[in-house]
C-alpha positions in Angstrom: -3.9 -23.4 -2.2 -0.5 -22.3 -3.7 0.7 -18.8 -3.3 0.4 -17.6 -7.2 -3.1 -18.5 -7.1 -3.6 -16.2 -3.7 -2.2 -13.7 -5.7 -4.1 -14.2 -8.8 -7.5 -14.6 -6.9 -7.0 -11.6 -4.9 -6.1 -9.7 -8.0 -9.5 -10.8 -9.4 -11.6 -9.7 -6.3 -10.1 -6.3 -6.5 -10.9 -5.9 -10.0 -14.5 -7.3 -9.6 -15.3 -5.6 -6.2 -13.2 -2.8 -5.3 -12.6 -0.7 -8.9 -15.2 1.8 -9.1 -15.1 3.8 -12.5 -16.3 7.6 -12.5 -14.9 10.9 -11.5 -13.9 11.1 -7.8 -11.9 13.2 -5.5 -9.2 11.2 -3.7 -8.2 11.8 0.2 -5.0 13.4 -1.3 -7.5 16.2 -2.6 -6.5 15.2 -6.3 -9.0 13.8 -9.0 -9.3 10.6 -10.7 -11.3 8.8 -13.2 -11.6 5.7 -10.9 -11.6 4.7 -7.4 -10.2 1.4 -5.9 -12.3 1.0 -2.7 -10.3 -1.7 -0.8 -12.5 -1.9 2.0 -14.4 -3.9 -0.3 -11.7 -6.1 -0.2 -9.9 -5.7 3.2 -13.5 -6.4 4.7 -14.7 -9.4 2.6 -15.0 -12.8 3.7 -12.8 -14.4 0.9 -10.4 -11.7 0.3 -9.3 -10.7 3.6 -7.3 -14.0 4.0 -6.0 -13.4 0.7 -4.9 -10.1 2.0 -2.7 -11.4 4.7 -1.1 -14.1 2.4 -0.3 -12.0 -0.3 1.1 -9.0 1.8 2.8 -11.6 4.2 4.4 -13.2 1.2 5.3 -9.8 -0.5 7.3 -9.0 2.7 8.9 -12.0 3.0 10.3 -12.3 -0.7 11.6 -8.7 -0.2 13.5 -9.7 3.0 11.8 -7.6 5.2 12.1 -8.4 9.0 8.9 -7.4 10.9 7.4 -8.0 14.6 4.4 -5.9 14.1 2.3 -4.1 11.1 0.0 -1.2 11.2 -0.7 2.1 9.7 -2.8 5.4 9.7 -6.5 4.4 11.0 -8.8 3.5 9.0 -7.2 2.2 5.7 -4.3 0.0 7.2 -6.5 -1.7 10.3 -7.7 -4.5 8.2 -4.6 -4.9 6.2 -2.8 -5.3 9.6 -5.4 -7.7 11.1 -5.3 -9.8 8.1 -1.5 -10.3 8.1 -1.6 -10.9 12.0 -4.2 -13.8 11.5 -2.2 -15.3 8.5 1.0 -15.2 10.4 -0.7 -16.8 13.5 -1.6 -19.7 11.3 2.1 -20.0 10.5 3.0 -20.0 14.1 4.5 -16.6 13.7 3.7 -13.7 16.5 3.2 -10.6 14.3 1.3 -7.9 16.1 -0.9 -5.1 14.6 -1.0 -1.4 15.9 -3.3 1.4 14.9 -2.0 4.9 14.4 -4.2 7.8 14.8 -3.8 11.2 12.7 -2.9 13.0 16.1 -2.1 12.1 19.7 -5.1 11.8 21.7 -5.3 14.6 24.5 -7.2 12.4 27.0 -6.5 8.8 28.4 -3.3 7.2 27.7 -2.7 10.1 25.2 -1.1 7.9 22.7 -0.9 8.5 18.8 -0.4 4.9 18.6 -2.4 2.3 20.0 -2.1 -1.5 20.5 0.8 -3.7 21.6 3.8 -1.3 21.9 6.1 -0.7 18.9 9.0 0.7 21.0 11.9 -0.9 20.0 10.5 -3.0 17.6 10.6 -3.5 13.9 7.4 -2.6 12.2 5.9 -2.3 8.6 3.5 0.6 8.0 0.6 -0.3 5.9 -2.1 1.3 4.0 -4.4 -0.4 1.4 -3.7 2.4 -1.3 -1.8 5.2 -1.8 -1.5 8.4 -4.2 0.8 10.9 -2.5 2.3 8.5 0.5 0.8 11.2 2.9 -1.2 8.8 5.4 1.8 6.4 5.2 4.2 9.2 6.0 2.0 10.5 8.9 2.0 6.9 10.3 5.8 6.5 10.0 6.3 9.8 11.9 4.1 8.8 14.6 5.4 5.1 15.0 9.0 6.5 15.1 8.0 9.0 17.7 6.7 6.0 19.8 9.9 4.2 19.3 9.3 1.9 16.3 11.8 1.0 14.1 10.3 1.2 10.5 11.4 -1.2 8.1 9.1 -0.5 4.9 5.9 0.8 4.1 3.7 -1.7 2.1 0.3 -1.1 0.2 -2.2 -3.4 -1.8 -2.6 -1.1 -4.6 0.0 1.7 -5.7 -1.8 4.5 -8.0 1.6 5.2 -9.5 1.4 8.8 -8.6 4.6 9.4 -7.0 3.7 7.9 -3.4 6.7 5.5 -3.8 9.2 8.1 -4.8 8.0 10.5 -1.8 8.0 7.8 0.6 11.3 6.3 0.1 13.1 9.9 0.0 11.2 11.2 3.1 11.0 8.2 5.2 14.3 6.6 3.7 12.7 3.0 3.7 11.4 0.8 1.0 8.0 1.2 -0.3 6.5 -2.2 -1.7 3.0 -2.6 -3.1 1.1 -6.0 -4.2 -0.3 -4.5 -7.2 0.0 -1.6 -9.5 -2.4 0.0 -11.6 -1.6 -1.3 -14.7 -1.8 -4.7 -13.2 -5.6 -3.9 -12.4 -6.0 -2.3 -15.9 -6.3 1.2 -14.8 -3.8 2.8 -17.1 
């Protein structure tokens, strides 16, 4: 399958399976006329491998160098796993990690779980973003753990200010595979 057809097919699946129309309250507390439930994509047998391919291709085309990907649990978890599996198929070692909202107060007392991010180039992921708050929480946690954040990357951007906020507050590029207009959500 050619890279463009990866992108086209994933877009079709997002539109078909993940776009839910109707009044919803987002994690940011804002209300919207639609919800993009990307777990219906990132956990889907056909779509998940496409997520890995599309996100990896997007990061590579942007010239982002990275050794690990991850973000705030739960939206980022399957995206990181998809990238990890896709890059493994290319013979490219990319780990994934999980960021908790807050550091644990028991066990190893970590906020970032999985292979160490200390001294490593990482990309913060999310499935979608409205305000950028989840990504910024993950950036802070990863930086505290010693990771070198190279970019924030999401599958769908709602075009509600997350890009501008992340780039201003975190000082890294914010990349997205699909805009809301590409999904017919304007």
